[in-house]
N, C-alpha and C positions, 0 to 999 in steps of 0.2 A: 901848625896851622899857618903860621906866617909864610913858611916856604911854599905851601900849596896855593895860598892866595897870590903870591908873587908869580908863581908858575902860571896860574890861570891868567893873571894880567898880561904876561908875555905872550901867552898862546892866543888870547883874544885880540891882542894887537897885531900879532902876525909878523912882527919884526922885533929886533932888539937894538935900540940906539941908546946912547947915553941919556937922552931926555926921557925915553920910555922907561927905562930902568930906573932913573931918579924918581919919576912920578909913580912908578909902580911900587917902589920901596915906601915912598910916603903914604900912598893910598892903603897898601897892604898893612902897614904899621897902624894906620888909623882904624882900619876895620878890625884888626887884631886886638887892639886896645879897647875897642868897643865891646868886643866879644868877651874879652877878659873881665871887663867891668859889669856888663849887663847879662851875660849868658853863661856864667859859671865856667869859663875857660880859664886856664892858667898855663905858665911855662912848665910848671911841674908835671901837670897832666899831659902836656905835649911830649915831654921827655919820657914819661912813663909809657906812652903809646909807642914812641919810636923804640924804646927798649923791648917791648912786648911783641913787636912786629914778627921776629923770628919764631917765637912760640906760636903766634897766630898762623903763621904759614905752615908750621908743623901740624897744627890742628886741621887746616884745610887739607893737607896731604893725607892725614890719617883718615879723615873723613872720606876722601875720595877712595882710599884703599877699602874701607868698610863697606862703602857703597858697591864697589865692584865685586867683593867677596859675597855680599848678600844677593846681588843680582845673579851670580853664578850659582849659588845655592838654590835661590828661588827658581830659576830657569831649569836647573836639573830637577827639582822637586816637581814642577809643573809637567815637564816633558816626559819624565819617567811614568807618571800616572799610576804609580803602584800604591800610593799613599792616600789615606782618606784624610780629609782636611779636619783637623781638631784645633779650631782657633781658641786662643786663651786671652784672657784679660787680667793683667796683673797690676798691682799698685805697690810702689816702693818710694823710698825717701832718699833724696841726695841732699848733701849739706853744702850748697853754693851760697856764697856771700852776696852776690850781685844778680840782679835781674837779668843783665845781659848773659851771663853764664846760664841762667835757668832757661831762658828762651833759646839760647844756641844749642843747648842740650836737647830740649823738647823738639826743636826743628831738625836736629841731627837724627833723631830717632825716626821722625817722620819721613826724612829723605831716604832713609834705608829701606829697601824693598822688603815687604812682608811685615812691617811693623807701622804703627801710627800712634802718635801721642793723642789720646782721646780727651785727657784733662790734665792741667797742670795748674796747681794752686800752691804758691810758695815753694817749698821744696819737695812737695808731694806729687808724684806723677801717675798717671793711669795709662797703660799702654796696651794696645790690642796687637796681637801677633797671630800670624797664620798657623804657627806651630810653636810648641813650648820650647823647643830647641833654640828658637830665634831669641829668647829671653834670657839665656843663660849668663851672658856677661853685660847685660844691659844696665845694671846698676853698679857697675865698677870697672868698665872696660877702659880702653886706652883714651877714648875721647874725654871721658870724665876725668881721667888723670891729667890730661893736657889742660883742661879748663880749670882744674884746681891750681895748676901751675900758673896759669894766666892771672888767677886771682890773687896770687901771693903778692904782698906788698901793697895791696889796695886798702 
């Protein structure tokens, strides 16, 4: 967070001189110490975020791939017009430790065409899907696996 604060300082100043850098370091350090003291930030949490950046990028890439695959399947399904719509509502449980992982998973389901998270309470999810085949790997796919890896060490 300190580096982001300093980077914002430099960008907002529009130039980088010794004076701007010095004051930026002092002000960024003061804001960072304030955040650590009163807003539950810490150097350990910052290092953990930096360490997990690669896994989060992997999650975003996997989500993008899943969205594209679901778009293709849904488009094919709609354009062929051979099938009757048989929507399904399923409930399942995932075992995430953090609220962020729970919300990321629920929103990932909603972003994928043909599915929407209707309800999420704790680790219980209720999902509506246009077709039962859309729910085959919903409670144990690649996105859940990556989120479990993100939660390791927390």
